[in-house]
N, C-alpha and C positions, 0 to 999 in steps of 0.2 A: 219545850225544853227551856229550862232556866238557863241564864247566862253562864253561870259557873259550870253546868254539866257541859254546855256547849263548847266552852274553852277546852276542857279536858278531852273531849271527844274529838275535837280538831287537832289537838296535840298528839293524841295517840295515833290518828290517821296519818298525819304528816310524819311522825317518826318512823312509822312503817314504810312510808314512801321514801324518805331520804336515807334510811339505814343508819350505818355507823359513820357517815361522812361528817357529821357534826352532833353536838349535844343540844338538845332543845330546852330552854329555860322560859319560865313565865316572869315578865317584867311589867310593873306598874309604873307609868311615866306622867308627871304633872303636865297638864296642857293648858289651853287658854281658859281664862276666867275660873281658875281654880279646880277645873275639872281634871280627871285622871283618866288615862286610857290604858288598856291591858293588851300586851302583845307577847309574841313569840320571839325569843332571841335564839338565833342560830349560831351557837358558840362553836367556832372552828379552832382547829390546831393553829392555822397560820391565818394572817390577813384579818380583815374586819369581821365583826359579828352582826349580820343584818338583823333588823328588828322590824317585824311586820305586825301592825296593830290589828286586833281582832273585832274591835267594837262595830266597825262599820259592816263586817261580815256577818256579826250577830244580827244586826238590823235587817240585813238583806235576807238572812235565813228566816227570821220571824215573820217577814212580809212576803215570803214565798218569791223573793227576787232572785234567789240562788239556792240551790240545794247543797247538801254537804259534799258531794262528790265535786261539784264545781268549785266550791270554796277551797277544798284541799288541792285541788289541781292548780288553781291560781296562786295559792300561797307557795306551793312547791315551785312553780315556774319563776316567781319573783325570786326565790332563794337561789334557783339554779341559773338565773339570767347572767351569762357570762359577760355581757357588755357592761352591766351595772357593776358586777364584781371587779371587772377590770379597772373601771374608772376609780372606784373607791380604794381597791387594793393597791394600785400602782402608784400612789402618792399623789395623784391628781389634786386631791383636795388640800394639800399643803402648798400648792403652786397657784398664786392668785391669777396669773395670766391663764391658766388652764380652766379656772372656774369663773373668770369674770363675766362671760356670756351668760352664765347660768345663775347669777345672783339675781334674786327677786325681792320684793318687799311686800309687806302687808300691814294693816293696821289692827291693833288690839286695844282693848280698854286699858288706860293707864292705872287706874286705882285698884282694878281687880287683879292685876298681874304684877304687883310689887316684887313678889318672890322671884318669879322668872326673870324680870328685868334686871336683877341684880347680876344675873350671869350673861347678859346679852347687851350688846351695843344698841342704842335705840336714840331716836329723835323725837321729842314731845311734839304733838300736834293737837291743838285744841285739848280735849279731854282724852285723847288716845296717844298711843305711842307707835311710831313707825319702827318696825323690826325687820330683820333680813333673814332670808334663807336661801339654801341652794337647791335649785331643782335638778335632782340627779337624773331623773328619768321621768318622761310623761308620754302617755299615749291614751287612747280612748278608754282603756281598761284600768289603768293605774297611774297614780302620781306619787313618786318617791322623792322625799325632800329631806334636808338636814337643816336644822337651825344654826344660824351663825351666832357664835359665842365670842366672849372676849379673846379667848385664846387663839381663835382663828385670825383675828386682826393682828395679834402678836406674831403669829407664824407668817402671815402674808406680808406684813410690814406696811400696812395701809391704815388709814384713819376711817372713821364712820361717814365723814363727809364724801371721801372717795367712793365708797361702797354705796352711798345713797345715790350719787350721780349715775353710777353704773347701773344700779338696780332700776332707778327710774327710767332710764333709757331702754333697758331690756323689757321692762313692763309694757311701755308704750309700744314696742315693737311686737312682742309675743302675746300680749293681752290687750289688744286695742279696746278702746272705749265704745260702749253701746248705749244709746239713749233711745227709749221707746215708750210709747204710751202704755200705762199699766194695763189697760183694757186689752191691748194687743198681746202683751205678755200672757196675761190670763187666758186668752183664747187659745194661744199656743199650747199652753199648759193643759187646757181642757182637751185639745186635739191629741197630744200625747198620752192622755189618760184614756183615750179610746171612747170619748164621749160620755165618760162616767161622772163628769163633774158639770153641774148646772150652773152656769154663770149669768142666767137671764136676769136676775135681780140685780146683779152687779152692773150689767150692761145698761140697764135703765137708770141706775143711780149715778153713773159716771159718764156723761156726755163725751163724745170723742174729742171735742174741742176744749175740754176742761179736765180738771182733776189732776192726778198724779202722773208723773213720768218715772220710769225706772232707769237709773244709770248704773251700770255694772261693765264687766268686761264681755268680750264676745263669747267666751267660754263660760261665763257666769260664776267664775272663781275669783275670789278676792277682789270683788267688785268695788268695795269702799276705797280701795287704793286709788281709784280713778279720780278721787278728789284732789289728788296730788298732781295729776297730769296738767291741769291748767286749761288746755284748749278746748276740750269737750264742754265743760261747764260754762266757760267764758262765751263760746259760741252760742251754746243753748240760751243764755241769758240775753245775749245781743239779738238773736232772732225773736225771742219773746218780748224784748223791750222792757224787762222789768228785772229787779234783784230776784234772786232765787232763795226760797226757803228749802232747807235739806233735812230730811228725816233719816238718821242713820239706821235704817231698819235691820241691817245685819252687816257682818264683815263681808259678805258677798255681794251686797247691792245697797244703794241709797235711794230714797225717793226725792224727786224734785217737784216743788210747787212754786208757781209765780206768787211774789210777795202780796199782790193784790188780792188773791183768794185767800190769804191767811188773815188779813185784817188785823194784824198785831196780836193775834190770839196764840202766841208761842206757847204759853203755859198748857193751854188746851191740847195742843198738838204733842207737847212732851208727855203728857198724860196718855195720849193715844200711843205713842211710841212704846211707853212702859207697858201698857196693857198687851200690846201685840208681842213684845219680847216675853212676857210672862205666859202668854197662852199659845204662841205660835212658833217662837224661835227657840232652839236648843241653847242651853246655857253657854255651850262652847262657841256658838255663832253669834252671840249677842256682841254688840259693839258699844253702844251707848244709849242712855235714856234721854239725852239732851236733843236740842233742836239747834241747827246751824244756820247761819245766813250768809249768802254770797253777795258781795257788793259789786255792781258793775263799775262804779266810779273808782273804787280802791282796788278792784281786781283781787280781792282777798276773802277769806272765809272767817268768820268769827262765830262765838257761841251766843245765839240769840236768847236762849233760855237754858240754863244748866239743870238737868234733870237729877233724879235720886240716883244712888248708887246701883249697880247691877245686883 
């Protein structure tokens, strides 16, 4: 089933499920790196109109991860979730004290998101931008968020420096840093695939005491934000006894390599990041084609080689 037919099939089934409690509309929304997502808007007579994106469900459908019944059931549950609706509809999103603990941050590519950044408070970081969002609800099945835009700061009466401090504190608490050898990460992935992934060649090419390390969050989401935490990267560099080369492999994780293993070949590693981005990483998840360097002496990150645009 092509994506367009899938969307209309889902809408018809969800409409039958919710009846006349709300009107269903299709909305296309600009997202990261110039990408657009398609969603269902549940337009209600009163209160907010929830938006549920369908793109991830289509991916699940074509990969046999979820069938149509499961998808419709989950979308209907999200729409009917009383706790979420109570939080959004009660005015909590206009009260900063009520949402302070739910403010989060993430990194996006600066150059590729100029249009989006016009509507959002952000802080420049290397060749990326730190942006903020509200984590409305999250569990093992769903993650509902709302981007923080300029009008939110006006309503809350706070500046971006304040929400940066709060968001960083919340991220450290709710999304702790995780640093593991890439080989270990790949072995876990292969195990989750039920043994369907052969990593023997990778195991031979990357000895356990060398190679890449993966830095992300314990959930694996928005892992590039751990570059802002400070402590994880600093401790890793101190334990290794070297400065650290950072490959921004996606917005969900970065790769760490002791500088002695790179031998100053930053441009070559930038080409590798670019190739992996083009072949393995979705456009929405790409962060940068550059290579970063963490200095132990300065306790800071700089761009070692600026790669091409995404």
